[in-house]
GURO-190734 format. One line per 8 residues: number of its first residue (from 1); their letters; for each residue z, y, x negated of C-alpha. Coordinates in steps of 0.25 Angstrom, whole numbers, plus 5000, padded with zeros to 4 digits. Each point is the difference from the previous one (the first is absolute). Example, Ala and Ser with C-alpha at 12.3 -4.5 7.8 and 13.67 -1.06 7.14 Angstrom:
BEGIN
1	as	5031:4982:4951  4998:5014:4994
% end
This chain:
BEGIN
1	mtkflrff	4401:4816:4744  5008:5010:4992  4997:5011:5010  5005:4991:5011  5013:4997:4992  5002:5015:4998  5000:5002:5015  5014:4992:5000
9	rpshqhta	5006:5008:4988  5013:5006:5004  4995:5013:4994  4987:5000:5006  4997:5013:5009  4993:4996:5012  4989:5006:5008  5001:5001:5016
17	fsatvllm	4992:4987:5000  5007:4992:4990  5013:5004:5005  4997:4995:5014  4994:4987:4994  5012:4998:4992  5010:5003:5011  4992:4992:5010
25	gtvmlsrv	5000:4988:4990  5015:5001:4997  5004:5003:5015  4992:4987:5004  5007:4992:4989  5013:5006:5005  4997:4996:5014  4996:4986:4995
33	igyareay	5014:4999:4993  5006:5006:5013  4993:4989:5008  5007:4990:4991  5013:5007:5002  4998:5000:5015  4995:4986:5000  5012:4995:4992
41	iafafgag	5010:5007:5010  4992:4994:5012  5001:4986:4993  5015:5001:4996  5006:5008:5012  4989:5000:5011  5001:5010:5011  5014:4999:5004
49	aqtdayva	5013:5008:5001  5002:5001:4985  4986:5005:4997  5002:5010:5011  5013:5005:4993  4993:5001:4987  4988:5008:5005  5009:5009:5008
57	aftlpdfl	5009:5002:4987  4989:5009:4994  5001:5010:5011  5011:5008:4995  4996:5000:4985  4986:5004:5005  5006:5011:5008  5008:5005:4988
65	nyivagga	4988:5001:4991  4992:5007:5011  5010:5010:5004  5004:5004:4985  4987:4998:4994  4991:5000:5012  4988:4996:4992  5001:5013:4992
73	asitfisi	5003:4993:4987  4985:4998:4998  4993:5008:5011  5005:5014:4998  5003:4999:4986  4986:4995:4996  4994:5013:5006  5010:5009:4992
81	ytrflaek	4999:4992:4987  4985:4999:5000  4999:5015:5002  5008:5002:4988  4992:4991:4992  4987:5006:5005  5006:5014:4995  5004:4994:4987
89	rnadaekt	5014:5003:5003  5006:4987:4995  5013:5005:4996  5002:5005:5015  4996:4986:5005  5010:4993:4991  5011:5009:5004  4997:4998:5015
97	fsiiitvm	5000:4985:4998  5013:5000:4993  5007:5009:5011  4995:4991:5011  5004:4987:4994  5014:5005:4996  5003:5007:5013  4994:4990:5010
105	tavmivgt	5005:4988:4993  5014:5006:5001  4998:5002:5015  4994:4986:5001  5013:4994:4994  5009:5008:5009  4991:4996:5012  5001:4985:4996
113	ilteiyap	5015:5000:4999  5001:5007:5014  4990:4990:5006  5008:4988:4994  5012:5005:5007  4994:5002:5013  4991:4988:5000  5008:4992:5010
121	efvrwfvk	4999:5011:5011  4985:5002:4998  4997:4985:5001  5008:4998:5012  4993:5012:5007  4986:4996:4996  5000:4985:5003  5008:4999:5013
129	gfspqqie	4993:4987:5003  5005:4993:4988  5011:4989:5001  5013:5004:4992  4996:4990:4989  4986:5007:4999  5007:5014:4999  5009:4996:4989
137	lcifltrv	4989:4994:4992  4991:5012:5002  5012:5009:4996  5001:4992:4987  4985:5000:4997  4999:5015:5003  5011:5003:4989  4993:4992:4990
145	llpaqiff	4987:5007:5002  5005:5014:5001  5001:5003:4985  4986:4996:4998  4996:5013:5006  5005:5008:4988  4990:4992:4991  4989:5002:5010
153	yvggvvsa	5002:5015:5000  5000:5002:4985  4989:4990:4998  4992:5008:5011  5002:5013:4993  4996:4995:4986  4988:4993:5007  4996:5013:5005
161	vllshrlf	4999:5005:4986  4991:4989:4995  4991:5002:5012  4999:5015:4997  4995:4996:4986  4991:4990:5007  5007:4988:4994  5000:4990:5011
169	lfpacgpl	5003:4987:4993  5015:5000:4999  5003:5006:5014  4990:4989:5006  5008:4989:4993  5014:5004:5006  4998:4993:5014  4994:4988:4993
177	iynvfiil	5013:4998:4992  5009:5003:5012  4994:4989:5009  5000:4990:4989  5015:5003:4998  5003:4998:5015  4993:4986:4999  5008:4997:4987
185	ggvvggrh	5013:5004:5007  4997:4990:5012  4995:4989:4991  5011:5001:4990  5012:5003:5009  4996:4996:5013  5007:4987:5000  5013:5007:4996
193	fgiaslay	4999:5013:5007  4991:4997:5012  4992:5012:5005  5009:5010:4992  4992:4995:4988  4988:5008:5005  5008:5012:5000  5006:4998:4986
201	galagsia	4985:4998:4996  4996:5013:5007  5011:5008:4993  4996:4994:4986  4985:5002:5003  5003:5015:5003  5005:5002:4986  4990:4991:4993
209	gpflasvi	4988:5005:5008  4999:5014:5006  5010:5006:4990  4998:4993:4986  4985:4999:5001  4999:5015:5003  5010:5004:4990  4994:4992:4989
217	gaarigtg	4986:5006:5003  5006:5014:5000  5007:4997:4986  4986:4996:4995  4994:5013:5003  5012:5008:4995  5005:5006:5013  5011:5009:4997
225	yrvsfdvt	5013:4999:5008  5013:5007:4998  5012:5000:5010  4999:5013:5008  5007:5005:5013  4992:5014:4999  4998:5001:5015  4996:5014:4999
233	npafrewv	4987:4996:4993  4988:5006:5009  4992:4987:4999  5012:4992:5004  5002:5009:5012  4985:4999:5003  5002:4984:5000  5012:5001:5009
241	rlslplmi	4992:5009:5010  4988:4990:5000  5009:4988:5001  5010:5004:5011  4990:4998:5011  4998:4986:4995  5015:4997:4999  5004:5006:5013
249	gvslvtad	4987:4996:5008  4998:4985:5004  4986:4994:5000  4996:4988:5008  4994:4994:4988  5014:4997:4995  5008:5000:5013  4990:4990:5007
257	dwilrhya	5007:4989:4992  5014:5005:5004  4996:5001:5015  4994:4986:5000  5013:4994:4994  5009:5008:5009  4994:4994:5013  4996:4987:4995
265	asgvgdia	5015:4997:4996  5003:4995:5014  4992:4987:4998  5002:4989:4989  4989:5000:4990  4992:5012:5006  5003:5009:4989  4996:4990:4990
273	rlnyakrl	4987:4996:5007  4996:5015:5002  5003:5002:4985  4991:4989:4996  4989:5005:5008  5002:5014:4995  5001:4996:4985  4987:4993:5001
281	favpiavl	4994:5012:5007  5005:5008:4989  4990:4993:4990  4988:5007:5005  5007:5013:5002  5005:5000:4986  4986:4997:4994  4992:5009:5009
289	gqatgqas	5010:5011:5003  5012:5000:4990  4992:4998:4987  4990:5010:5004  5010:5010:5004  5008:4998:4988  4988:5002:4991  4995:5012:5008
297	lpffarlf	5012:5009:5000  4999:5005:4985  4985:5002:5002  5002:5007:5013  5011:5009:4994  4991:5004:4988  4989:5004:5009  5008:5008:5009
305	sekrvkef	5008:5007:4989  4986:5004:4993  4996:5006:5014  4989:4991:5001  5002:4999:5015  4986:4995:5004  5001:4989:4991  5014:4997:5004
313	adtvndsv	4996:4999:5015  4987:4991:4996  5009:4991:4992  5010:4998:5011  4989:4998:5011  4992:4990:4991  5013:4992:4996  5004:4999:5015
321	yrvtaasf	4986:4996:5004  5000:4988:4990  5014:4995:5003  4998:5001:5015  4986:4993:5000  5005:4989:4991  5013:4999:5009  4992:4998:5013
329	latgwmma	4992:4989:4994  5013:4993:4994  5007:5001:5014  4989:4992:5006  5002:4989:4991  5016:5001:5000  5000:4999:5016  4990:4988:5000
337	aslplidl	5008:4993:4989  5014:5003:5004  5005:4986:5004  4994:4992:4989  5004:5010:4990  5014:5002:5004  5002:4985:5001  4994:4997:4986
345	vyrrgkfl	5008:5012:4994  5014:4997:5006  5001:4986:5006  5009:4991:4991  5014:4996:4999  5008:5007:5011  4989:5008:5005  4994:4992:5011
353	fadaqtta	4986:5000:5007  5006:5007:5012  5005:5011:4991  4986:5002:4995  4994:5001:5014  5010:5011:5004  4998:5007:4986  4985:4999:5002
361	iyffwfsl	5001:5008:5013  5007:5011:4993  4991:5000:4989  4988:5001:5009  5005:5012:5007  5004:5007:4987  4986:4998:4994  4995:5010:5011
369	slalwsaq	5006:5011:4992  4995:4997:4986  4991:5012:5000  5011:5009:5005  5010:4996:4990  4990:5001:4988  4994:5014:5004  5013:5007:5004
377	glyarafy	5005:4998:4986  4988:5007:4994  5002:5012:5010  5014:5001:4997  4997:5001:4985  4990:5010:5002  5012:5009:5006  5009:4997:4988
385	aagntltp	4989:5003:4990  4998:5013:5007  5015:5003:4998  5003:4999:5015  5011:4990:5004  5006:5008:5012  4988:4999:5010  4997:4985:4999
393	maavtiit	5015:4996:5000  5003:5009:5012  4988:4994:5007  5003:4985:4997  5015:5002:5003  4997:5005:5014  4990:4988:5001  5011:4990:4996
401	aaslpvys	5010:5006:5010  4990:5000:5011  4996:4985:4996  5014:4995:5002  4999:4999:5016  4987:4993:4998  5006:4989:4991  5012:4999:5010
409	flfhtfgv	4990:4999:5012  4991:4990:4994  5011:4991:4994  5007:5000:5014  4988:4997:5007  4992:4991:4992  5010:4995:4990  4998:4999:4985
417	vglawasd	4985:5001:5000  5002:5014:5007  5006:5004:4987  4987:4997:4992  4992:5008:5011  5010:5012:4999  4998:5000:4984  4985:5001:5002
425	igiganlf	5001:5011:5010  5010:5008:4991  4992:4999:4987  4988:5004:5008  5007:5013:5004  5004:5002:4986  4986:4999:4995  4994:5009:5010
433	alawllhr	5011:5011:4999  4998:5001:4985  4985:5000:5000  5000:5011:5011  5010:5008:4993  4992:5000:4987  4987:5003:5008  5007:5012:5007
441	kgvvplng	5005:5006:4987  4986:4999:4994  5005:4991:4989  4992:4987:5003  4990:5003:5012  4998:4988:5009  4985:5003:5001  4999:4996:4985
449	lrrkelgk	5004:4986:5004  4988:4990:5001  5002:4996:5015  4987:4994:5002  5002:4990:4988  5014:4997:5005  4994:4997:5014  4991:4990:4993
457	salvavva	5011:4993:4993  5008:4999:5013  4989:4994:5008  4997:4990:4989  5015:4997:4999  5001:4997:5016  4987:4991:5000  5004:4993:4987
465	aaisfeva	5014:4997:5006  4995:4995:5014  4990:4991:4993  5011:4995:4991  5009:4997:5012  4990:4992:5007  4996:4992:4987  5015:4997:4997
473	kivplptg	5001:4992:5013  4991:4989:4994  5013:4996:4992  5011:5002:5010  5014:5000:4994  5010:4989:5005  5009:5011:5007  5009:4990:5007
481	sakgsraa	5003:4993:4987  5014:5004:4993  4993:4998:4986  4986:5006:5002  4989:4995:4991  4997:5007:4987  4986:4993:5000  4997:5007:5013
489	dlmqltlv	5006:5013:4995  4991:5000:4988  4988:4996:5007  5001:5010:5011  5004:5011:4990  4987:4996:4992  4991:5001:5012  5006:5013:5004
497	tltwaaav	4998:5006:4986  4986:4995:4999  4996:5005:5014  5007:5013:4998  4993:5003:4986  4986:4996:5006  5002:5009:5012  5005:5012:4992
505	aaglwllr	4989:4999:4990  4989:4998:5011  5006:5011:5008  5001:5010:4989  4986:4997:4996  4995:5001:5014  5007:5014:5002  4996:5005:4986
513	sdlpgelr	5014:5003:4997  5003:5008:4987  5013:4993:4998  4995:4988:4991  4993:5010:4991  5011:5010:5000  5010:4989:4996  4991:4995:4988
521	rrkgavyp	4999:5014:4994  5009:4999:4988  5004:5014:4999  4999:5004:5014  5008:4988:5005  5012:5007:5004  4999:5015:4996  4986:5004:4999
529	avaqgesr	5003:5015:4999  5009:4998:4989  4992:4989:4992  4987:5009:5001  5006:5014:4998  5013:4998:4992  5001:5006:4986  5002:4992:4987
537	eilgsgre	5014:5004:5001  5003:4993:5013  4991:4988:4998  5001:4998:4985  5002:4985:4996  5011:5003:4990  5013:5003:5003  5037:4978:5056
545	p	5009:4989:5023
% end
């Protein structure tokens, strides 16, 4: 019991396995709270004009954070900071940290002021399909949300310090607190401020969660900070060189939401329904892809910095195999369970059964790309750990630009559902480009990927999904009803889940898949090369959306 509780100590240094388990657990908890947040929004505001304006209001703040920070706060900084720690250059690490925090916080403040001024022009251009009332509401909410990006940025850099020290608890708690504050904002201020209460909650949550949680964690380990504008520092210049591609380039991983909102703005409630489907889809992405990727980066960076290239490649390939295989199986369940799942999760208050039906269609098609979303994050982090941000960002920027006509064509031909198809196609191109480039450069050879085992998982997933679809017909949902039936939802979801689980277990056993055994191996669960070959220094038990 004492050993288990030590796992949750803020000062506990994690192995690759324990870090992934902790992040998966906290990410799952965060998504549960995130579900409560989305369920509350669906209950209180439904899928209408106000909700569309609220979702669209995040676009400019997200864009500011992406352009100024570009993910560089945690991604490129971890590689540099981890290298300094490995070389015992703690003073250089702290100095670089101080310069980046000081300079980029000043840039973020200036950027926030400018975007506050030009928010109306951006919103009117971005959501041309909105009514005048929606546009005014969206402008107001955008201006409320913009200052939060300063706290997200600083919290991201501080979280990177904690991750480099293999201290994962405080960064993992930030998103939990953020989601709780959004819910509290709506519950406490919803009656008086309406949907704006959610924006106020998000602003307060950015301070209490990603910012304060990480700052408190850094203070506990004595991370030094002094105001410094020393832009001539070599490490700072290296960080700028690595970060500029991330700041200038545009990845479809981020741009996908922006593009979906832009096209869906022409129909009332379409942005909201797409967002509800995407947010639920984000749960398995976060658990299988985001948590694994976030935990992997410090270990990838350490292996590469120590010139252990073979172990680095094996670790990346094994991580991709496990995440992709598990994603295939999860996709089968998600597609078969899409309607009862969406109806149970969201239908209440102003969110009607008809909304659930439409949202379930989007969720069904988004589910096809779960493996693509999960695996591409690991390949991207392999590039970042190797100190190469230019190649992947140039590639994904080209793919993003090439994807725009696809979104436009599919939307104008097939409507909003075409946007979900375009999203799947674009993220697939993203994944294959990153994997091919890593292979071509000899960093992570594709022949090291366990393709036969992946084929087994894909086959089992298809069969399990097909059987589950047929079994689900035993309990048909009242599709013509305005209210639906929660009892039928629950019964169909239970039947789908039991059938899927039995089919997956039988299929993996019949095909003699290695996946169950691989996932049960404690040390090799995510990073076998690290867990089996790491030194005491890396895996010693003492010691971020």
